Structures are given as C-alpha cells and as structure tokens.
C-alpha positions, -999 to 999 in steps of 0.1 A, spaced: 845 350 32 816 367 28 783 360 49 770 342 21 797 316 18 796 309 56 774 275 58 790 255 90 760 232 87 764 218 53 761 180 52 742 186 83 698 181 85 680 198 109 646 187 122 625 220 133 598 211 155 580 244 166 547 254 153 554 289 154 578 310 132 590 277 119 597 289 81 620 318 99 639 292 117 641 267 83 650 299 60 680 307 87 689 273 90 691 268 52 709 298 42 737 280 67 741 250 47 714 230 63 690 203 52 655 210 73 630 185 80 600 205 96 573 188 117 559 204 144 550 187 175 519 210 180 496 225 160 480 257 165 440 266 160 440 298 140 425 326 154 400 330 129 388 295 132 386 291 172 350 281 179 356 284 213 371 320 214 344 332 195 316 318 213 328 331 247 335 364 229 300 365 218 289 357 251 306 386 268 293 412 241 257 400 253 264 396 288 294 421 297 317 413 324 322 426 358 355 416 360 384 412 331 417 397 338 443 401 310 473 378 316 498 384 285 501 414 261 501 393 233 472 367 243 452 401 248 459 416 214 454 383 197 420 383 210 413 419 201 424 411 163 404 380 164 372 398 175 384 427 146 381 400 121 347 389 130 337 424 130 330 421 168 362 441 179 339 476 189 318 456 206 341 439 229 358 468 238 325 484 249 319 452 269 351 451 289 350 484 290 324 483 314 337 459 340 367 462 363 403 453 344 431 438 366 467 433 339 493 405 350 519 427 341 535 454 319 532 440 284 495 428 294 485 466 308 501 478 274 477 463 248 450 469 274 456 507 265 464 506 233 426 493 231 416 520 247 408 501 284 427 514 317 435 491 344 425 491 377 455 475 391 486 452 384 509 437 406 546 448 404 556 414 411 534 399 375 524 370 399 494 351 390 488 343 425 489 380 441 470 387 413 441 362 427 451 372 461 436 408 449 406 393 438 397 372 464 401 400 487 380 428 468 351 398 465 346 378 437 311 359 446 286 366 419 311 383 398 310 372 360 347 369 352 364 368 319 403 354 322 425 357 290 445 326 290 476 318 264 486 283 250 459 269 264 446 230 252 413 216 250 424 195 285 445 221 305 446 257 310 480 274 319 463 286 354 440 257 366 443 268 405 438 303 391 408 294 377 393 269 404 398 293 433 375 317 412 349 293 407 351 277 446 350 316 458 316 317 439 326 334 405 311 323 369 344 325 349 346 324 311 381 315 301 394 330 272 417 307 259 439 323 229 463 306 204 451 271 216 471 242 203 466 203 197 489 175 198 505 166 158 481 145 144 488 107 152 511 88 125 517 120 110 551 139 102 560 144 137 552 109 148 571 96 117 601 117 127 603 104 160 603 68 151 629 74 126 659 82 156 659 47 169 660 31 138 696 45 128 683 78 114 695 99 138 736 95 140 760 112 160 788 135 144 823 139 157 803 166 176 789 163 210 767 188 205 757 181 170 735 154 153 733 147 121 713 121 94 733 99 72 740 118 39 711 114 11 
C-alpha cells in the first residue's frame, strides 16, 4: 500500500487548537484522512503590527541600554527581523552593540553572534536564575537593561521575578516582549468548539486514546 493510500484517520474529525504551524498540522492530518477543524486557543500578535515592541525598540535606539539580556534564539531573531521591517535593524544593532550582553543559553548566543553581537557571559546551565545572580553580583543600580522575553501577554511575563528583582535592585528595565499572544476572542471559533463538547458534539470512539465527532 502506498503512502497516499494510508488514511488511518478516515472518519475522524480533529480539532487543531494551535496558533503556530496550524496550516502545516492541518495538512498533515488531512493527508491521513481526517476532517479537520482549526480553532486557535490563542492568537499571536504579528511582529510588524506590534506597537509595544516597536515603541520599545525606538526607545532603545534613542537611548541605548547599558545591558542586554537575550533569553531565546527565536525571540531575539524575531526582534531583529521586526526591526528590519521597520527600517531600524541597523540602528538597533548599533545601540545593542554599545551594551554589555548576557545570553541565557546557546540558542540565544547563536542569534546574538549572527547579528554581530558577542556575548559577555552565558551560564552553562541555561538558567534564568543564574543569569539574574550574575547581573546582581555585577551591580545593576542605575543601569538601563533591555530584557528580551518570549511568549508574553499584556498581563504576564515569562520571567516576572527576574524583572521584579532587577527593578528592586535599582535597574531601569525595558521588557522586549517578542511573539506576544492574546486569548482567542470571546464567543469566537474556539469558544464555540469547546461549548459544543458537553452537548454531545464530541463522542468517544472504540479506542480509549481516540476521540471522534459524529459523522457529518
């Protein structure tokens, strides 16, 4: 039997609730015979449209930071790509190049070096707590620190204690929230999908690991 004839999910309806790579996952499931409903549980803020990210980027080019903390490779590359789309990548890299640069791990280090920004220090553990300890031991009072974050919302940062402790030590913190996301719109496709489950829209198949909607 050829791969094109192998469709073990025929008769099954699958909900894809991811925001990233949803099209790729949907195509894969469809090739295996599934009927797919895509309803993202979160929505990503497109980098070119992220007004907060642009405002912080402009702030750093106007007043370069003393210290830069890169926490993820994909997040740092996304920041530079966004700045490039605004025609500000050169100015941003020049501004960051004036700072002491700390990297949380090898992926962030690779992104920094690809931008021509050598790191001052990076922990072997890839631990944010160790990065914080290093910064506090070096002294941050009165320092302007740009901290690149990844996957944040307007109400939540992935390293809240990290930012709070820097501020408590006297630093001015500029959070660079890259790839921010918002909850799915109320009463939108995701809420409708979830609301339909207790009403019998979702029934269990013979396999304890498989779930199926009634055939259309």
